[in-house]
N, C-alpha and C positions, 0 to 999 in steps of 0.2 A: 504495498500500500504505499503511496504518496505522502506527501509529507500534509496533514490537515491543516492548511493555513487560517480556515475560520477558529481553528481551537488559539492558534499563536497570536490570532489580532487583538484577542484582548487583553494577552501578556505582555503584547507590543502598549496599548493602553495605558498598562498600571507602568511600563520602565519611561512611557514618556511624562507620568505624572512625577515618580521618583526625580528625574532629568530636570522637570522646572523647578522644584521644590532647591534643589541645588543649586541652581544658575546664579541664585543673590550671593551664599555663602561662597562661590569659586570666586566672584568677580572682586569682594573682600578680600580675600587671600591671593589674590592677581595686586591687586592696588598695595596692599603690604609689602607684596615681593617686587614690585617699581620703589617706593620708597624707600624701602631697603636697601637695593642697588646705588639710588643716588646718596645716602647716609654711609655706607661703604667702599662708595668711592673716595669720600674724603680725604680718605689712610689708605688708599691701597695695598701699600706697601705692609701695617701693621695685619690687614686681611691676609696676603700674602703669607708670612712670616706663620700664621695661628695656622692655616691650611697646611704650610710644609711641617708645622711640629705635633698634627692631630694624627692621629689614629681610627682607622674607618671602616664599618663594615658595609659600608654603602660609597659608592662610585662619586668624588668630591672632585668639579674642576679645577686644575692648576691653571692661575693665572697666567698669563703674559704681557697685553696691552690693557689692564684696567675690565671694566666690566658692563659697563654705560657705552665705552667707546663705539664709532659707528665709520663705516667707511664709504665711498660712493666709486666708483669705478668710471675710464675712461672706455669709450669705444674700442670693441677690439680693431687689430689693423685689416688691411686691404686684403694682404693674403693670409689662410692660416688654416689648419688643418686640426678638425677634433674624430679623433676615432672610441669607439667602444666598443667592449666584452660581455656578453652575457651568459649565462647558460642554464638550460634543465636537463632533468635525467630520469631516466627508470631504473628506478631501485632495483637489488634484487629481492623476488618474488618466491617465498618457497613452496604455494601450491603450484608454480611452473615446471614443466618438461625438462631448463638448465638453468644452470644457478652463473646469473650473468647480469649486469649492468651496462645501462647506457649512457654517456656524457655530449650530450650535444651541444657545442657551442654557438651561438649567434656572434656575428661581427660586421662592426660596417664602417667605412673611413668617409670622412664627408672634407673633400676641399674646399674650399671656398675663395673666390678671389678673381685673376684675370683665369684664369682656365678650372673655372668648376667643373667637380668630379663627384659621384659616388661608387662605392664598389661595399654591396652586399653580402656577405658568404652566411651558411650554415653548413658547420663541420659536425657529423656526428663521428662516435668511437665506442666501438665493441669492447668489453673487458669481460672475458670470461678467463684466463687460464689462473692458476695455483698462484702465480706471483702476482696478479690484477687483485685479485677479490678477497685477499688481507695483506694486513702490514705485519712484519716481524722483528721483531727484536733481532737486532746483527750478534753472531754469535751465541744463542739462547733456543733453544729446541723447544716447541709447544709454547711458549708466549707469542703472541700474535692476537690483531685485533681483526673482526673481520670488516672489509671497507661497504657500510651500509647506513644507512637512517642519517646521523648527522654526521659520522663522520664520512660518508658521501658526497653532503653537501659541501664539506670542506673542501675533498679531492677536487670537486668541480670550479672551487674559488680558486685552488691554484691553476688548473687548467685554462680558467677566464685570463688571468693573469699571464699564463706565457701566450696564449695570442695574443695580448697587446702588445707585448716582448714582438713576434713576429712581424704585426702591421708594425710598429714604429722602425722596425728596421727596413722598411723596405723605402720609407719617408726619407727624401736628398736631406743632406747635411744643412742646419741653418733652418732648416723651417722651424711656425712654431704651432706645435701642439700643443691640447690637450686629450692627453688619455683618463677615457672614464669607466669605474666601475660602477655595477649598483651595490647597494648598501654599504655595510660598514667593510671597515680594512681589518678590522680585531678580529682574530679567529679565535670567540669568544668556545666554542666548544670542547678545544684542545683542552684545557683545563678540568676537564673529567677522563683525560686518559693519562697514559703514564708518557713519561720524557722521551722516549723511544720513537712515539709516534709521533708528537710534536714536533722532535727531531725532524725525520724525514717529513712531513707535511709541511711544516713551519722555516726551521732553519734551512734545509734544503731545499724546499717546494718555494714557500709563498717568498718568504724577507730575498731568500736565493734572487727571485724574478725582479725585487721590485730594486735589490743592487744590480739588476742588469739595466734595470730602466735608468738607474741614477747616471751609469756610465755613460748611457746613449742619450744624456743631457749634453755631456761633455760638446756634443758637435751641433746641436741641436737643443730650442728653446723648447724643452719637452717639462711638463707639469704632467703628474698623476693626480688622481683625486677620484673620491667615490660619492656618491652621491644617496642622502636616505631621503626621499620622500615620507613627510609627518610623521617625524621621528617622533617616540616618545620618552627618551632621556632628560632627564633630569640636573645630570654634574654638573651645571650653573646653579641650578636652585639652593642643589646642597651644600652648594661654597658659601652663598647667603644663610642657609641656615648656621653652620660654622661660624660664620661672624654674627649670629644674634644672638649665640649660645653663650652662655657667660662662664663656662668652662675652659680654661687657658691652660696647655692644652689639651682639648679633645681627645677624648680615649669613648667609643660609641660603644664598644662591649661594656666598660663600666660606666661611665658615666649617664646613658640611656637608660641601662635598666633605675640607676639610682632615682633617677630626674623627677621630682614634682610638679616643678613650674610648667615646661611641656611649652618654653617659647617658641621653638619652631613649628607646633602644632599650624601655629598663624599662615604658614606654606604650605600645608598638606594640599598633596596632589596638584599643584600646580605644574609644569612642566614647563621646558624649555622654551619650546615653540610660541605659547603663550606669550612668555617676556619679553620674547626675541619678538614677537608682532606687534608690542605697543611701544619698543624701543626705538625701532629701523622703520625707515621710509621704505618703502619698494623699492628697489633696485640697491638697495646697501647691504653689504654684512658687519657683523658684528665682530668686535675684538677677538683674538685667537685665542684658543685653550687649550691644556693639553691631559688628555685622560690621563687615567691614573687605574688604569685598570691593569691587576697585576702581570696577568701575561703578557701585558705592553710593556712594563717598568723590566721584568725580568729578561727577557728575550730580544724584544724589538732593534733594540742600539739607535743606530744612525736612522733608524725607521719610525723610532718613536712616533704615536698619531698625535697631531692636533686636528684642532677641528676650528670651523666658526657658523655661524647659520646665517641663511642667507634669504630675506625677504623677497617676495615676488607679489604677485597681484592676488593669490589665492591663497597661499601659505607659505610657512617657513620650513626650508629645509634646511638639512644637518649635511655637511662637507666636511670629509675628513682627509687629510692629505697627512705623507711623509714628514717629518722634521726635518729632510733637506730641500724640500718645497715653503715648508713654513718661513726658515730661516732666509730663503734667496725672495727678496721685497720684488724681483721683476716676473719669479715663479707665479709667486702667490697676485700677484695684479694679474696674470693672463689666467690663474683658476677662476675671479671672480668675473670679469670681464667674459670671458669664452662661455661661462657659463651661465650667464645672466642672457646672455644672444642666446644659445640653444634652446632656452627657457622661455623667451619672445616666440622665438620659431614654433617650438613646440607645445604651442599651447600651456602653459607652464609648466612644463617635464621635457627634460633634456631631449631633442629630437634623437640623438644619436642613442640613447639608453633606449627611446622608445621603439628604434628601429633594429638595434641589436635585439632586445625582446621578442620581439615578430620571428625575427629568425630563427630564435633559442626555442621558442614555446613547441614544448610537446604535448599534442593536447591528448583528453581520455579513448578518441577513437585512433589517436596515431600509438597508443599503448597496447592496444587491442589489435592494431595489426599486425605490433609487431611481435608479443607473444604468438599469434599466428605464423606469423613468416617462421621464426624458429621453431614451431609445432614441426611446421608442414617439410622444413627441412630438416628436420631429426628424420622424418618420415621417410622421405625421399631417400636419404642414404642407409634404411632399413638399421636405425639408433634406436634402441629401449626408450622409452616415451613414459614417465613417471610423472602424473600430474596429480593434486590432491582431488579429493569429493566436492570440496567446497567450491574449487575451481571449475569442478565442470558440472555441477549447481546450478553454477551461475549464467552457464550457459545453453541452459534447460529452462523451457517453460513448463511447469509443473500444473498449473491453474490458469 
């Protein structure tokens, strides 16, 4: 039976009533957050020192050039290039006839100026060998992790970055280029895995890719960035919470349990994007911030992740860049101006990422056709097929 929307409708009505009741409270908390920004900006060095001295169980942004700073940008040059890569995948399915997974990388090169051009590509890769299906600890038998679920998503992110390298290497020296990824530069999921998994996918994978892109920047103006639409992060708001907390230095593990006054509750639920929607004008970017994610602090080195917020007509996006882009004023300006231009061309979202996604997307029908192809190929080769009863039942109409 399909979803009974008639029954859902009344529940949606109840949800709307709760949301309306919460609106006034959210606005009060946002107003207080804005007041706190300007108050803390009066002695920004004191706040930076307090943040640096504290211990936190939640993410607190490290400050670079203030809280309320905002920057406009100039128009991009007449000739420039924007490249992007995005991916989709078909995960291992234990109900299917073969253990394998597929990664489909979509990419685009957009050239603007005297010789405009566009190159779009979709590149599927099938992985089925023992060396592809698991990540094993070097020199240790039996210690391995299956490449599926979250781990497959991380591997796909590495493949997307490898594709950027391939595209950049085809560009002429001296070109001005923005290389874009969708989502975050922080491989959060690796914190749940042993160090050898992080060494292979991060140190020898993603960070090695960023290092190669940094090398390619020597002969080109190459900025690398990731774009997060409608972010739910609270790193900057959490920095405000540190500022108003009476404990100095703050140890959230200790002090938050013992605290009775809870001054920081006045900022509860406020998101960074809501804060910067009020602080910024359309087209402006915020100050720079540094993520204090444990995995970034421990492993990223020269690629430590900085971020800023960019206000567009309809939303505030979070843009993440590696340290070597953030510390180069020209590359930072390039990132800002090219992204803003891309969002204008893409009706509020970078057109390069939108087109790369279209090349990468794997639909439900694609998945069904893929597994049918695998099963048919096994049959043609007279190889044994073992599918689950659940898989067979989904393909059979009983009533």
